VOGU-3710 file (C-alpha; in Angstrom, 3 decimals, decimal comma):
1> migareairr> 42,604/-21,585/-9,103  42,468/-21,124/-5,350  43,226/-24,067/-3,107  40,611/-25,323/-0,678  42,308/-23,848/2,403  43,795/-20,752/0,796  42,411/-17,340/1,648  42,698/-14,286/-0,573  43,335/-11,101/1,344  43,102/-7,522/0,222
11> pacdkgadva> 43,527/-4,423/2,378  40,338/-2,397/2,155  40,626/1,097/0,744  40,380/3,923/3,250  37,390/6,204/2,682  39,697/9,069/1,873  41,955/7,102/-0,460  42,580/8,117/-4,019  39,484/7,502/-6,151  41,449/6,061/-9,053
21> aesataprlt> 43,184/3,534/-6,813  39,868/2,501/-5,277  38,146/2,020/-8,611  41,028/-0,091/-9,873  40,668/-2,600/-7,052  37,025/-2,497/-6,018  34,631/-0,774/-8,423  31,444/0,625/-6,987  28,473/-1,666/-7,210  25,953/-0,852/-9,900
31> ivpqatgsrp> 22,423/-1,432/-8,612  19,944/-2,697/-11,157  16,528/-1,041/-11,438  14,509/-4,159/-10,542  15,335/-3,627/-6,859  12,435/-1,512/-5,706  14,026/0,864/-3,243  16,512/1,409/-0,463  15,921/2,380/3,123  18,483/4,414/5,047
41> lpqspassgp> 19,831/2,915/8,239  19,519/4,999/11,392  23,005/6,307/12,038  24,663/6,786/15,393  26,428/10,129/15,946  29,600/8,083/16,496  29,236/6,483/13,072  32,325/7,710/11,260  35,415/6,232/9,716  35,812/2,919/7,924
51> afssvevhrd> 33,920/-0,116/9,220  36,766/-2,464/8,265  40,371/-2,324/7,100  40,918/-5,577/5,205  38,962/-8,374/3,568  39,758/-12,099/3,326  37,992/-14,658/1,160  38,038/-18,273/2,337  37,190/-21,121/0,012  36,205/-23,440/2,833
61> aagalpawse> 34,602/-23,008/6,232  37,564/-24,351/8,195  39,808/-21,432/7,349  37,211/-18,937/8,541  36,147/-20,882/11,633  38,323/-19,026/14,206  36,978/-15,646/13,077  33,452/-17,070/12,800  33,487/-18,427/16,357  34,931/-15,179/17,716
71> llrdalatpy> 32,277/-13,049/16,025  29,364/-15,163/17,217  30,137/-14,260/20,817  28,565/-10,831/20,308  27,258/-10,206/16,805  24,208/-9,693/14,644  23,427/-13,292/13,641  20,518/-15,723/13,637  20,875/-19,393/14,649  20,967/-20,190/10,935
81> qhpgllrpwl> 24,362/-18,494/10,575  25,971/-20,920/13,037  28,815/-23,001/11,522  27,413/-26,068/13,271  24,483/-25,855/10,845  26,152/-24,469/7,721  29,254/-26,680/7,740  27,185/-29,899/7,498  25,273/-28,296/4,622  28,547/-27,441/2,892
91> dnvaaheavr> 29,978/-30,923/3,490  26,937/-32,846/2,284  24,752/-30,690/0,016  26,784/-27,886/-1,532  28,630/-29,993/-4,118  25,365/-31,566/-5,319  23,981/-28,070/-5,880  27,209/-26,909/-7,573  27,873/-24,395/-4,773  31,412/-23,500/-3,717
101> plivvakdea> 32,024/-21,898/-0,308  32,831/-18,199/-0,217  33,310/-17,176/3,405  34,210/-13,477/3,526  35,892/-12,094/6,657  36,351/-8,339/7,173  38,873/-7,260/9,800  39,707/-4,047/11,612  43,035/-2,277/11,660  44,251/-4,555/14,482
111> gapvallpfg> 43,383/-7,706/12,530  40,328/-8,617/14,608  37,242/-9,826/12,690  34,370/-7,355/12,478  32,103/-9,035/9,912  31,612/-12,348/8,134  29,542/-13,106/5,061  28,605/-16,824/4,883  28,256/-16,982/1,101  28,432/-19,655/-1,545
121> vsrrwgvava> 29,030/-19,219/-5,269  27,336/-21,051/-8,120  27,638/-20,567/-11,867  24,799/-20,609/-14,344  24,919/-19,468/-17,944  28,479/-18,344/-17,270  27,418/-16,018/-14,450  28,933/-16,275/-10,943  26,182/-15,785/-8,353  26,865/-15,208/-4,647
131> rflggshvny> 24,140/-16,252/-2,220  23,841/-16,972/1,467  24,656/-20,575/2,375  22,047/-23,167/3,314  19,571/-22,873/0,461  15,935/-23,583/1,286  16,861/-25,086/4,657  17,672/-21,640/6,081  14,759/-19,371/6,990  16,716/-16,181/7,687
141> nvpvirrdrl> 19,897/-14,722/6,223  21,946/-11,875/7,688  25,568/-10,771/7,539  27,379/-11,667/10,756  28,568/-8,302/12,110  30,085/-7,430/15,470  27,616/-5,399/17,511  30,025/-2,582/18,311  30,650/-2,081/14,556  27,054/-2,168/13,309
151> alfdlaevdr> 26,648/1,612/13,250  29,715/1,937/11,010  28,183/-0,256/8,284  26,231/2,447/6,497  25,305/2,080/2,829  28,728/3,262/1,662  30,550/0,702/3,803  28,165/-2,123/2,865  28,703/-1,178/-0,766  32,485/-1,198/-0,228
161> llaetaalar> 32,410/-4,604/1,477  30,407/-6,191/-1,339  32,525/-4,489/-3,982  35,704/-5,873/-2,382  34,076/-9,317/-2,268  33,029/-9,129/-5,908  36,503/-8,062/-7,020  38,327/-10,743/-5,008  36,002/-13,625/-5,903  34,991/-12,482/-9,426
171> idlfalqnqp> 31,294/-12,293/-8,603  28,844/-11,221/-11,322  25,788/-10,773/-9,146  24,532/-11,022/-5,585  21,199/-12,722/-4,831  20,782/-12,085/-1,101  17,358/-13,396/-0,205  15,128/-13,931/2,849  16,673/-11,215/4,975  14,954/-9,741/8,050
181> esweglpnpf> 15,085/-5,972/8,451  16,296/-6,464/12,018  17,063/-9,292/14,407  16,470/-9,116/18,158  16,455/-5,339/17,979  19,630/-5,068/15,894  19,254/-3,473/12,438  20,399/-5,416/9,397  22,810/-3,082/7,550  21,944/-4,785/4,235
191> malpsqpspd> 18,452/-3,286/4,418  19,992/-0,042/3,098  20,579/-1,789/-0,233  17,925/-1,551/-2,948  15,522/-4,407/-2,368  12,192/-6,033/-3,038  9,898/-7,978/-0,677  10,572/-11,693/-0,340  7,737/-13,934/-1,581  6,835/-15,046/1,949
201> pafsgplaas> 6,927/-13,400/5,369  8,035/-15,207/8,517  5,985/-15,936/11,643  7,132/-15,258/15,205  5,882/-14,043/18,562  6,835/-13,501/22,194  6,723/-16,391/24,638  4,571/-15,997/27,757  5,561/-17,122/31,244  3,816/-20,496/30,869
211> ldehlklfvs> 2,177/-22,637/28,212  -1,304/-21,898/29,599  -0,687/-18,154/29,426  0,791/-18,460/25,948  -2,218/-20,369/24,627  -4,649/-17,928/26,246  -2,869/-15,042/24,556  -2,611/-16,456/21,049  -5,068/-19,368/20,694  -8,834/-18,906/20,807
221> aksrsnqrrk> -10,891/-20,475/23,582  -12,592/-22,706/21,013  -9,250/-23,931/19,654  -7,959/-24,616/23,173  -11,089/-26,611/23,913  -10,624/-28,573/20,695  -7,008/-29,298/21,623  -8,050/-30,704/25,013  -10,655/-32,869/23,317  -8,136/-34,142/20,777
231> mrrfeergrp> -5,608/-34,965/23,486  -8,259/-37,033/25,277  -8,793/-38,964/22,036  -5,087/-39,804/21,921  -5,186/-40,929/25,552  -8,146/-43,190/24,749  -6,234/-44,751/21,846  -2,925/-45,455/23,560  -0,089/-44,070/25,673  0,973/-40,623/24,390
241> hifratsaeq> 4,600/-39,594/24,936  5,797/-36,174/23,767  9,495/-35,458/24,199  12,682/-33,733/23,071  15,214/-36,268/21,793  18,196/-36,565/24,136  19,973/-39,662/22,798  21,413/-40,624/19,434  18,924/-43,492/19,270  15,967/-41,132/19,732
251> rrklldvfla> 17,347/-38,648/17,238  17,918/-41,336/14,603  14,425/-42,716/15,047  12,774/-39,295/14,812  14,806/-38,211/11,787  14,002/-41,436/9,914  10,298/-41,040/10,673  10,351/-37,383/9,643  11,950/-38,159/6,276  9,415/-40,919/5,591
261> qkaeqfaerg> 6,412/-38,826/6,640  7,593/-35,813/4,664  8,137/-37,890/1,531  4,559/-39,152/1,709  3,179/-35,685/2,469  4,968/-34,052/-0,462  3,936/-36,850/-2,802  0,287/-36,407/-1,833  0,451/-32,691/-2,598  2,487/-33,046/-5,774
271> ienvfahpgv> 5,364/-30,975/-4,342  9,031/-31,689/-4,959  10,586/-33,270/-1,869  13,550/-31,049/-0,983  14,447/-33,389/1,880  15,172/-36,173/-0,618  17,688/-34,130/-2,615  21,208/-35,620/-2,715  23,071/-35,004/0,519  20,149/-33,521/2,443
281> peflaeacgl> 19,451/-36,582/4,672  23,163/-36,690/5,526  23,196/-32,938/6,236  20,251/-33,286/8,609  21,772/-36,325/10,293  25,010/-34,467/10,978  23,236/-31,317/12,175  21,039/-33,475/14,433  24,115/-34,947/16,127  24,288/-38,292/14,334
291> aekapvidly> 27,842/-37,957/12,967  29,785/-37,846/16,230  29,222/-34,108/16,519  27,104/-32,082/18,923  23,519/-31,605/17,705  22,571/-28,158/16,437  19,033/-29,093/15,395  16,739/-30,108/18,275  14,284/-32,894/17,425  10,917/-33,366/19,133
301> gfdlddetia> 8,594/-36,331/18,772  5,060/-37,450/19,601  4,798/-41,196/20,142  1,506/-43,019/20,596  2,493/-46,379/22,052  5,279/-47,489/19,684  4,261/-45,338/16,708  5,746/-41,882/16,086  2,886/-39,758/14,780  4,551/-36,319/14,598
311> vtggvadeqr> 8,070/-34,925/14,417  9,431/-31,391/14,429  12,883/-29,857/14,509  14,455/-26,461/14,960  17,457/-24,447/16,035  17,789/-22,003/18,910  20,070/-19,398/20,406  19,850/-17,819/23,859  16,748/-15,824/22,948  14,739/-17,542/20,227
321> ycgmfisits> 13,535/-20,944/19,090  13,386/-21,205/15,279  11,288/-24,027/13,875  12,711/-25,567/10,716  10,373/-28,425/9,788  7,409/-30,516/10,913  5,671/-33,697/9,746  2,726/-35,793/10,886  1,446/-39,229/10,135  -0,909/-39,715/7,212
331> gehakyspge> -2,729/-42,475/9,103  -5,897/-42,391/11,175  -4,301/-40,353/13,970  -3,847/-37,355/11,674  -7,446/-36,176/12,201  -6,647/-35,323/15,846  -3,888/-32,885/14,898  -0,834/-34,458/16,557  1,238/-31,563/15,200  -0,627/-29,126/17,445
341> mlmnfvveds> -0,075/-31,316/20,504  3,611/-31,531/19,664  3,880/-27,785/19,090  2,365/-27,115/22,510  5,171/-29,161/24,029  7,834/-27,291/22,032  6,422/-23,968/23,258  6,475/-25,247/26,837  10,018/-26,569/26,458  11,169/-23,238/24,999
351> irrglrifdl> 9,705/-21,416/28,018  11,486/-23,823/30,378  14,760/-23,105/28,562  14,353/-19,387/29,218  13,775/-18,353/25,595  11,827/-15,174/24,789  10,754/-15,579/21,159  9,003/-18,443/19,366  9,494/-18,538/15,626  8,085/-20,914/13,006
361> gvgaaaykkm> 9,908/-19,563/10,007  8,964/-18,614/6,479  5,740/-19,516/4,682  2,081/-19,440/5,649  0,410/-22,330/7,480  -2,654/-22,363/9,698  -0,857/-23,810/12,725  1,790/-21,044/12,629  -0,785/-18,320/13,225  -1,890/-20,107/16,397
371> ycpdleplfd> 1,531/-19,700/18,014  3,134/-16,762/16,220  0,987/-13,602/16,014  3,642/-11,409/14,411  4,457/-11,309/10,711  8,117/-10,510/10,012  8,565/-9,026/6,538  11,647/-10,233/4,695  13,455/-8,649/1,763  15,657/-9,718/-1,135
381> sifgvtlrgr> 18,565/-7,705/-2,532  19,328/-8,864/-6,070  21,793/-6,828/-8,104  24,445/-7,303/-10,725  28,069/-6,206/-10,578  29,022/-6,944/-14,191  27,088/-6,524/-17,421  26,231/-10,236/-17,525  25,344/-10,130/-13,849  22,927/-7,259/-14,305
391> aaaaaiaakt> 21,083/-9,125/-17,049  20,820/-12,271/-14,904  19,783/-10,259/-11,845  16,843/-8,814/-13,769  15,631/-12,339/-14,586  16,010/-13,573/-10,990  14,217/-10,535/-9,588  11,369/-10,919/-12,091  10,912/-14,563/-11,124  10,831/-13,648/-7,442
401> taksrikanp> 8,268/-10,920/-8,090  6,048/-13,317/-10,038  6,218/-15,836/-7,189  5,243/-13,113/-4,702  2,233/-12,099/-6,799  0,975/-15,670/-7,100  1,237/-16,235/-3,359  -0,503/-12,943/-2,641  -3,422/-13,911/-4,916  -5,579/-16,605/-3,241
411> tayalvekir> -7,210/-17,571/-6,532  -3,916/-17,996/-8,360  -2,326/-19,897/-5,478  -5,350/-22,192/-5,152  -5,012/-22,977/-8,853  -1,345/-23,909/-8,367  -2,325/-26,229/-5,501  -5,036/-27,867/-7,624  -2,573/-28,470/-10,455  -0,127/-30,045/-8,008
421> afrarrrgha> -2,828/-32,292/-6,544  -3,984/-33,310/-10,026  -0,446/-34,265/-11,016  -0,074/-36,263/-7,807  -3,283/-38,194/-8,514  -2,085/-38,878/-12,054  0,978/-40,500/-10,508  -1,289/-42,712/-8,406  -1,168/-40,989/-5,022  -4,144/-40,632/-2,733
431> epapeae> -5,833/-37,410/-1,722  -4,063/-35,465/1,056  -4,859/-36,524/4,595  -7,174/-34,171/6,516  -5,488/-31,440/8,576  -2,078/-32,346/7,148  0,580/-29,976/8,481
//
């Protein structure tokens, strides 16, 4: 049993090492047939030699934090791979979901970190499954890899890294889901693994020089006219105030309102409320800066007089704003689309902050298409390492494929929504509010 702060370290085999020695320590991964194909990474002419020399496995985030912070200075990573977001998830949610941290750090011959895999391990039916941390609260997953080493992580080196990880941590299968093929122009080396499409794409788009230009580019003239009309209705009804939370008091108020609005929205639609799962409110509070730590999630609110009628939150790096969640009131103000008014402000604020990309994450919604014209395909790599793992991987992949087919079939998905609404009405909830977001 490994202690919470103990790291396992194994020197990685050199590419030219004896085959028998390599197979004894890190057997090659066996890819199961349910993954639908692999795509070769473009290789640089300088791509030669091993990508890493040793591998460490940390059973908590603290032990890996120095390497993590060093890598994030210049690495392939999305804002979702920031420890400021994933550590609160580990501290508050992971134990409730029976997930143990598995932070993998690969180092070069000088001992400097070159890659980090922010994984967690769960066991089901006696099978150890490694996944990216953060669960459904993370829109994008990528390995954190130093930019100057990306070209070295070809399929053979990715395979070797995962094989070392599996051997050290006794992993049966990897379920690496919701991965972009590239991020800000940097290729994701894991796209060379056999894969299948994720059930949902993501939505993003470039930011223009101003809000007016952005809306002219991506929102129809009729929709812009409707937005102006709706904003006048809010001004007739009270004093609108749209803002980014800058104090703990504002953040607490907005988070409390969001959780209440989302609970009502999910209940109306008959959907399980993931924000009410054990530990999730505490995770969000910490990530929003309400536990004496710097906020990682930015919160935005739309107040009409003293009532908060819409809330949204997201994370950002130097280039991109990534929306994580949004809620609106179910009261009479919902018909004027306060979520759209709030999203306009977030776009404008992102432009003021010098960001280039606006991103509203995974899953289709009408409002996303107004601000994010580009669909970003995502992929899942699900494969077993052991015999038990391969059997479980086949089941996970089949479930993911079925989910993708339902979502791609409007008739089937509409039926699922009707069943959810019927169940909600049976529990005594009202019909969904119009234009709910």
